[in-house]
N, C-alpha and C positions, 0 to 999 in steps of 0.2 A: 763122780761128777754130780754137780748140783745145778738146778735150774735157777732162774731169776725169781725166786720166791720173795715175798715181802721180808724186808730185813729190819728188825727192831732197832738196830744200831745204825746211825747215820754215817755212811762212808764219805770221807772227804777225799778230794783229789790227792794223789800221791805226790805229784810234782807241781812246782810253781812253773807257770808257762806264760809267755808273753801273750797278753790278751785273754787270759783265763777268765771264765765267765761267772765266777761265784757272785760277784757284786751285781751282775745283771740278771740273776736268776728270777727275782720277783717280776721283772718285766717279761722275761721269756716264758715263765709259767703260764701267763695269760694266753700264750700262743700254742701251748701243748694241746693237741687234739684230744677230744674226749674218748675217741675210739680209733684204734689203729691195729694193724696185724704184726708189723715189724718195725724196729727202730734202726735207722742207718745214720752213722756219723762219719762222713768222709774226711774230716780234719779232726782227729780224736784229741790230740794235744793233752791237756790235763784232764779231759773228760768230765768237766763240771756238770754238764747237762745229763750225761749218762748216769753219774753217781746220784744226781738229784732224782732222776726217774727210778733208779734202782732202790734207793732208800725209801721212797714213798710207796714201793710195791707196784708201781705202774707197769714195770716190765715183767711181772709174773705171767708166765705162759707165753711170752713173746720172745722172738729171736732178736738179738742185738748184733748188728754187723758194724764193727769198729775198725776204721781204716785210717792210716796216716802214712805220709810220704817219708817220714823221718824213721830210718831204719833203727837208729839208736833207741828211740822212744818205744817202738814196738818190741824190739829185742829186750829192753829193760822190763816192760810189762810181762812179756811171755816168760822170761826167766824167773820173775817174782812168782808167777803162777806155778811154774814147774818146780821151783827150788826155794820155797819161801824161807825155810829155816836157814839155809846156807846164805841167802842174801842178807838176812838179819844178822847172822854171825859176822859176816864180812863188814857190814855197815857199823856194827858196834865197834869193831877195831878201828875203822876210819874215824868214828866220832872220838874215840880216845886219842888217836893221833892228832886230830885237830885241836883237842883240848890242850895238848902239850905244845904243839908246833904252830898253831894259828895259820896265818897266811902263807908262811914258808912251806908248811905241810901241804896246803892247798895247791901251790904251784908245783910241788914235787909230784903230787898225785896227777895233776893235769898234764904236765909236760913229760914226766918220766915213766908214767904207768898207763894212763888212760889213752892219750893220743898215740903212743907207740903200739899199743894193743889194737887200736882201731886201724892204724895204718897197715898193720900186718894182716888185716882181714880176719882177725880172730872172731869166732862165733861168740855170741853173748854168753858169758859165764856168770855165775853168782858174783864173782869178784868184780867183773866189769859192770854189771847192773848196780852193784853197791856203789862203785865209783861214780856212776852217773847220778845216782840219787844224792850222794855226798856233794858233788860239784854243784848240783842244782840247789841244794839247801844252803850252800855257803858262798856261791858265786854272786856276782853283782846282779841284783834284782831277779835272781832265779832265771836268767836268760839261758837259752840254748842258742848259741851263735857259732857259726863256723866260717873260716876264711875261704878263699878260692881254692886252697889246697885241701879243703875238707877238714882242717884241724880245728878242734874246739878251742876258742880263744877268749872266752869270757874271763875278765879279771876277778880277783877275789872280792867278795863283798865286805861290808863293814857291819858285822853283827856282834853284839856283845855276848849273846848266849844262844846261838842257833840250835833249834831242835832238829838234830840230824837223824836220829834213829827212833822214830815213833813206832814202836813194835806193834801196838794195838792197831793202828791205822794200816800199817803194812799188811797185817793179816786180813783186815777187813777188805782192803783193795784186792788182795789175791783171791779172797773168797768170792767177791763180786765178779771178777773176771774169769773165774774157773768154771762157771756154769756151762753145762752142755749146750745151752741156748745162746752162748756168747761166742762170736768169732772175731778174733784179733787178726788183722791183716796189714802187712806192709805193702802199700801200693798207692796209686794215684787216685785222686777224687773222681776222675773220669769213669773208671770202671764201676765204682760204687753208685754213682748217679745214673749210669747207663742201666744198672740193674734195678733201679727204683721204679715202682709203679703203683697201681691202685691199692690203697690201704696202707701204704708205707708212710711212716713219719720220718722225715729227713731233717736233721739239723746240721747246718754248715757254719763253721767258724774259721774261715780262711785267714791267712795273714792279711792284716788290714791294709787297704790302700793308704799311702801316706797323705796326711793333710798338709804337710809342709816338706821342704827339701831335707830337713834334719830329723823327720819323725818316722823314718822307715826302718822297721826291725823285721825284715822278711828273710833273713839268712838262716833259716832253720835247716836248710840243706845247702850244699855248695852252689846250687843253681838259683836259689832264691825264688820269689814269687812276683811276677811282673804284671804290668798292665794287660799284656796279652793273656796271661793266665786268668786275670779277672774277667776278661771277655769270654774265654772258654768256659769258665765257671757259670757265668750268666746264661750262656746258651744251653749248657747241660742242665741247669736248674729249671729253666723254662720248659725244656723238653720233658723233664721228670714231672713237673706240675701238669703238663698237658696229658701225660699218661695216667694222671690221677693221684700222684703222690702229694702228700701234705708236707709242704716245705717251709722251713724257717731258716733265715740267713741273718747273721749279724755282721756288720762291717762298719768302717768309719763313715763319717759324713762327708768324705771327699767328693768334690763335684763330679768326678768321673763315675763314682758309684751311684750317685743320684741320677745321673744321665742314663746309666746302663739299665736301671730298674724303673725308669719312667718311660721307657719306649712303648710304642703300641703293642709290640709282641709280649712284653712283660705284663702289660695291663690285660691283654686278652687271655693270658695264662692265669689271671686272677691275683697276680702279685700286687701288693700295696706296701708303701713305705711308712714307717713311723719313726719319728725322732725321739730318742730316749736319753735321759741323763746318765752319764757315767763319769768315772774318774780316770784320768790318765795317770798311770802308775810308773810308766817307763819313760824317763828322760834323764839325760846327763845332768840337767840343772833341776834341783829340787823345787825352785820357784816356778818352773814351767809345768809342774805336775798339778793336777786339779781337775775341776769339773769340765767336761766336754760333752758334746752331743754326738751320739752314735746312731746308726740306723739299724732297725729291725725290719726285715722284709719277709713277708709271708703271704700265703694264700689260705691260711687256716682261719676259719670264721667260727667262733664259739658264740653261743647265745648272748652272753654278757657283752662280748665285743660288738655283736650286731646291734644290741640295744644302745650301747655307747655311741656307735656310729650314727644311728638314727637320731639320737638326741642332739649330736653335734650338727647333723644336717638340718634339723628343725631350727636350731638356734641361728644357723647361718642363713635361713630362708628369709 
């Protein structure tokens, strides 16, 4: 077992995930608290912020509690940690099969291997973890989406030469997650946030509230993530902030999110909103992808952020 010691090699997220935060990291880094005792991520997903903190050495000596409601995601990560060589061997075979069979091979893996194994309730094995990584690297936009029956139904993507088995990064990710100070857990955000208190740094990256009727990609589990869930999250985040947790949330600039985090309760908890530039990468129409505004909501105040706020206030006076 290893701790989260500074890592000279930058670990990249293993999976492509809807709403992954690599492009937003420069904005999010400004919200990282200078001091904290524990890191909690209730919507782990691709883990871009965790890997950013880990690679910088910021997690050295600190516990990281990583939670996600997607059982496949946590099963894949845990299996990679426990059986790294076996996952790599299985993924090499899938990469070779894709090289020969292309999209026909993709659908065979999805429909004849991956979904039947999941439907049978099989525990995550190296073969199943490798299939998830393969489908993620070669499916449309790297989505993880299931239908109401819980079947993975993402179509094949159009990639000329997808990098399916990045052995070096697979080992780096396994190393980062293997530390004795890292806890991987399949579960709801409620429990993670209920356990957050003074000195904890919490980053939340929930499924985004849709900004249009056609922009919702919240089917990471069969039940999805609803407006009611966004309200539950807001209440849990405010409660954690009141207990002394340092919280950061990213979400869409949908009106419902702006309303939720502009309430008197949110303001009393120290939460403030900032609009930041991002790029929409997921849309069935390529011409509909591009720059968008997203929200970063936080109660973290660092000296440079405070100075910037005072400067803005003076200019507005």
